[in-house]
C-alpha positions in Angstrom: 75.6 188.0 137.2 77.6 190.4 139.0 76.6 191.8 142.7 75.4 195.4 141.1 73.6 194.1 138.9 71.9 191.4 141.5 71.3 194.2 144.0 69.8 196.7 141.6 66.6 194.3 140.2 66.0 192.9 143.3 63.8 196.3 143.7 61.5 196.2 140.4 58.6 194.4 141.7 58.4 193.5 145.7 55.1 194.0 147.6 53.8 197.7 147.7 53.9 199.1 151.2 50.1 199.9 151.1 49.1 203.6 152.6 48.1 203.6 156.1 46.4 205.8 158.5 49.5 206.9 160.3 48.2 210.1 162.8 48.1 213.3 162.1 51.7 214.1 162.3 53.2 211.8 160.3 50.4 213.3 157.5 51.8 216.4 157.9 55.2 215.6 158.4 55.0 214.0 154.8 53.5 217.3 153.3 55.7 219.1 155.0 58.5 217.2 153.0 55.9 217.0 149.4 56.5 221.1 150.4 52.8 221.5 150.6 51.7 217.9 148.5 54.7 218.1 146.6 56.4 220.7 144.6 54.0 222.6 142.1 53.9 220.7 138.3 55.8 222.1 136.1 54.0 225.0 134.9 51.2 224.7 137.2 53.0 227.6 139.2 52.1 228.6 143.3 50.1 230.5 145.1 46.2 231.5 144.1 46.7 230.8 140.3 49.2 227.6 140.9 46.3 226.0 142.8 43.5 227.2 140.3 45.1 225.2 137.6 45.7 222.3 139.8 42.4 222.5 141.0 41.8 222.6 136.8 43.3 219.7 136.2 41.7 217.9 139.0 37.8 218.8 137.2 39.1 218.2 133.7 40.5 214.3 134.2 37.3 213.8 136.7 35.8 215.1 133.8 37.0 212.7 131.4 37.4 210.0 134.1 33.9 210.0 133.8 33.3 210.7 129.8 34.5 207.5 129.1 32.9 206.1 125.8 32.9 202.2 126.3 34.0 200.0 123.3 30.3 198.1 123.4 29.8 194.3 123.3 31.3 193.0 120.4 33.4 195.8 119.7 35.7 194.7 116.9 40.0 194.4 117.0 41.0 197.4 115.1 37.2 197.5 113.6 36.6 201.0 115.4 33.0 202.3 116.2 31.5 200.0 113.4 30.4 195.9 113.2 30.2 193.1 115.6 32.7 190.5 116.1 34.1 188.2 119.0 35.5 190.0 122.2 39.7 189.9 121.8 39.6 189.3 125.7 42.5 186.7 126.3 40.5 184.2 129.5 37.4 185.1 128.5 35.0 181.8 127.2 31.5 180.4 126.7 29.1 183.3 126.6 31.9 185.6 128.0 33.2 185.8 124.7 31.4 187.8 121.9 28.8 189.9 121.2 26.0 187.0 122.0 27.0 186.5 125.6 28.3 190.7 125.8 31.7 191.4 126.1 33.8 191.4 130.1 36.4 193.9 128.6 36.7 197.6 129.3 38.6 199.0 126.4 38.0 201.8 124.6 37.1 202.1 121.1 40.4 201.5 118.9 40.4 205.4 116.7 42.1 207.1 118.3 42.9 204.9 121.9 46.4 206.2 122.2 45.7 209.2 121.6 43.1 209.4 124.6 45.0 208.0 126.7 48.3 210.0 126.0 45.3 212.7 127.3 44.5 211.1 130.2 47.7 210.0 131.2 49.6 213.4 130.6 47.0 214.8 133.1 49.1 212.2 136.0 52.2 213.1 134.9 53.8 213.9 138.6 57.4 214.6 136.5 59.5 215.2 139.5 57.9 216.7 142.2 58.9 213.7 144.9 62.2 213.8 143.9 63.1 216.0 147.4 62.1 213.1 149.5 65.2 211.0 151.5 64.6 207.8 150.1 66.7 205.3 147.7 65.0 205.6 143.8 64.0 203.3 141.5 62.0 203.5 138.1 59.9 201.5 136.3 58.7 201.1 132.5 55.4 200.3 132.2 55.3 199.3 128.7 52.0 199.8 126.9 51.4 199.0 122.9 48.2 198.6 121.1 47.5 194.8 119.9 44.6 193.5 118.0 42.6 196.7 118.9 43.6 196.9 122.6 45.8 198.1 124.9 48.5 195.6 125.9 50.9 195.9 128.6 54.3 194.0 128.8 55.3 192.2 131.6 58.2 189.7 132.6 59.3 186.8 135.5 61.4 187.1 137.1 64.6 184.9 136.8 64.6 181.7 139.0 68.7 182.6 138.9 67.8 185.7 141.2 68.3 185.7 145.2 64.9 188.2 145.8 61.8 187.0 144.1 62.7 184.3 141.9 60.3 184.1 139.5 57.9 186.9 139.9 55.8 188.9 137.6 57.6 192.3 137.9 57.9 195.1 134.5 61.2 196.2 133.7 63.0 198.3 135.4 65.5 198.3 139.1 67.3 200.9 141.0 68.6 204.0 140.1 72.4 204.3 139.2 74.6 207.9 139.1 74.2 207.6 135.5 70.7 208.6 134.8 69.4 211.6 134.9 66.7 211.1 136.2 63.8 208.4 136.7 62.9 208.1 132.9 66.8 207.4 132.4 66.8 204.6 134.8 63.2 203.4 133.7 64.7 202.5 130.0 68.2 202.0 130.9 67.1 198.6 132.7 64.2 197.8 129.9 66.8 198.0 127.5 69.1 195.5 130.0 66.8 193.6 130.5 64.4 192.6 126.9 66.5 194.1 124.8 63.6 197.5 124.0 66.3 200.3 122.7 65.1 203.5 124.4 64.7 205.2 121.2 61.7 202.5 120.8 59.8 204.0 123.2 57.6 207.3 123.3 57.3 208.2 126.7 53.9 209.9 128.6 54.7 210.4 132.0 55.5 209.7 135.1 52.6 208.0 137.5 52.2 208.0 141.2 55.0 206.6 142.3 54.9 204.0 145.0 57.4 202.5 148.0 58.8 198.8 148.2 59.5 196.8 151.0 62.9 197.6 151.0 61.9 201.3 151.0 63.0 202.2 148.1 60.9 205.3 146.0 59.2 203.2 142.5 58.2 205.6 140.1 56.7 203.7 137.2 56.7 205.6 133.6 54.5 204.8 131.1 55.3 204.5 126.9 54.3 203.5 124.1 55.7 201.2 122.2 55.7 199.3 118.3 53.4 196.6 118.5 56.1 195.3 116.5 58.2 194.8 119.2 60.2 191.4 119.9 61.3 191.1 123.2 64.8 189.4 123.8 65.3 188.3 127.7 68.4 188.6 129.3 68.2 185.1 131.1 70.1 186.4 133.5 67.3 189.3 135.2 64.3 187.7 133.0 62.8 184.4 132.1 59.9 184.9 130.4 58.2 188.3 129.1 54.4 188.4 128.2 51.4 190.5 127.5 48.2 191.2 129.1 45.8 193.7 127.9 45.6 196.2 130.0 42.0 196.2 131.1 42.2 192.9 132.4 43.1 194.8 135.5 39.7 196.4 136.1 37.7 193.4 135.7 39.9 190.9 136.1 38.6 186.8 135.6 40.5 185.7 138.5 41.0 188.3 141.1 42.0 187.8 145.1 42.6 190.5 147.8 45.0 188.9 151.0 46.7 190.9 154.2 50.7 192.2 154.1 52.2 193.3 157.2 55.0 196.3 155.8 58.0 196.5 158.1 56.5 199.6 160.0 54.1 196.7 161.5 51.7 198.1 159.6 48.9 195.4 157.9 47.0 195.9 154.4 45.1 194.3 151.5 46.8 193.6 147.8 45.6 193.2 144.5 46.3 189.9 143.9 45.6 188.4 140.1 45.9 184.9 138.4 46.1 186.4 134.5 45.8 182.8 132.1 47.8 183.6 129.2 46.6 182.3 126.2 50.3 182.7 123.9 52.5 180.7 127.2 49.2 178.0 127.6 50.1 179.0 131.5 48.8 181.0 134.2 50.6 184.3 135.9 50.8 185.7 139.1 50.6 189.4 138.8 50.5 191.1 142.9 51.9 193.9 144.6 53.9 196.9 143.4 53.3 195.4 140.0 49.7 194.8 140.7 49.2 198.9 141.9 50.8 200.5 139.2 48.6 198.1 136.5 45.6 198.6 138.4 46.2 203.1 138.9 47.3 202.3 135.2 44.5 201.1 134.1 42.1 203.6 136.3 43.2 206.4 135.0 43.2 205.3 131.5 39.2 203.5 131.2 37.7 205.5 133.8 35.5 202.7 135.0 35.0 200.9 138.1 37.0 198.3 139.0 35.0 194.8 140.2 36.6 195.4 143.5 37.5 197.7 145.9 40.2 200.0 145.7 41.6 202.8 148.1 41.1 205.9 145.5 37.8 207.9 145.3 37.2 207.6 141.7 35.9 210.6 141.8 38.7 212.5 142.3 41.3 210.1 141.2 44.1 212.6 141.0 44.1 214.3 144.2 42.7 210.6 145.8 46.0 209.4 144.9 48.4 212.0 146.1 46.4 211.3 149.2 47.2 207.7 149.2 51.2 208.3 148.8 50.6 210.9 151.7 49.6 208.1 154.0 52.1 205.9 152.7 55.1 208.1 152.7 53.8 208.9 156.0 53.8 205.7 157.3 57.4 204.9 156.0 58.7 208.1 157.3 57.4 207.6 161.0 58.2 203.8 160.7 62.0 205.4 160.3 62.2 207.5 163.1 60.9 205.2 165.4 63.9 202.9 164.6 66.7 205.5 165.7 
């Protein structure tokens, strides 16, 4: 593996710099960089009309979030709104599995599952509104598929040969290259290089709110649907394993903990950490940091379910609170960079 490839891969799943209250000056500076919280989304316009449209989008997504219809106990994989059967959630056991004991998962009903997910995700599409920020760019692909009547999220394990974060769980992705037109190009190119996923086999849905890794790369999550028949062919130089996790695990996990993490700017924050036992591989995977952060936000957007753990968002105003979270995050990094000059 070349030195350039190593460098490109190193940013994929570094721990998240969690947002902090950086002081009014820092937040105002970030808002200025974003053009008063970023250029308007495509078609949103500026002035009262544009603000009105953004307000309506926030209200619509908030209403959709609250109106989620749960599958209910004993939902049948692929069975839709009727019938009963065991819950397919991997990791459940005993009275946690099946109709008798109730279902711990929070999946949407199977009919129209992908269409409902598309609709909700598009309300949160940030497009290229953060492209003006003066940070190095990176992108990851969040590949979703429907398998067993549930939304599944594809994740990878970094090769033990890599210099940085060997053996850690990540999404396919890496640093932007000069030939990439945008973040979508970056995510699709890296997914092809790492797991053999052809770009034309991905239905790109949206770009979600970015994060900032510990190398101060601006990392954009690109969400895309892939076929349930996809068989990964991992590049052994970069990826040692590929596995699936039911998306609902990131709102109602069986094994979750949180811990403190100090950013390079000196701020301490709480980091999500999930332990997921994969039945197919007969082993457990630790999913944490920026990877966990993106997975949690994706699950919140799609399911509209309050998780069993604390998050840094106002769940009744998820669009605006996630934007504020990022502004505080960027302000902490921007202030930290200025203090080092």
